[in-house]
C-alpha positions, 0 to 999 in steps of 0.5 A: 499533477499525479495525485494518489488517494488512499481509502479504507483505513480505520480501527479493527480488532486483533485478528480482523481484516481490512483493505486499503485502496489507492487511486492514481489520477492526474498523470499522463503516464500509461501505468504505474508500479504500485507499493504500500508503506507504513509508518508507525508512531516514533518509527521510520517508514517501512516498505510493506508490499510492491507490485510491478507494472505487469503484475508479475513481480510482487514483494512483501515485507517478511512480517506480512507475508501470508497475511497481506495481499497487494493487487492492482486494477489497471483499468481504474489506475488503482491498487489494493492492499488486503490485510488479514490476521492483523495484530497491534504491530501493524498499527501505523499510517499506511501510504500508497506509492506509485511510479511510472517505472518499475526498474527499481521497486524500492523507489517511488516518485508519487505518494498518497496522504496516508491512511491510519490503520489501528489494531486493538488488542 
């Protein structure tokens, strides 16, 4: 059974930085396309960033471009999301997602439990 565990959430002041990490375990796949989504209170979940199996295809939601950086560590079956210049609009529960296929980087079969990120003004 594939399991994703996020870490690194917390409270940060506006303008600050935070890094989220996600480790994938329990699967028999050789690798995973990885992504991060977020859901603010009262809103639908939205895409934040994704990275393909090879790491050559990376996409960001427009509002985080230039501020967030997604990366992967294949040796650890992990992904990180470095977030900087955070603002209160970034406050949300952030979810890590993974899929053994990267044909469609908008679709993921495996999800983490979520990590709260709160940005104070």
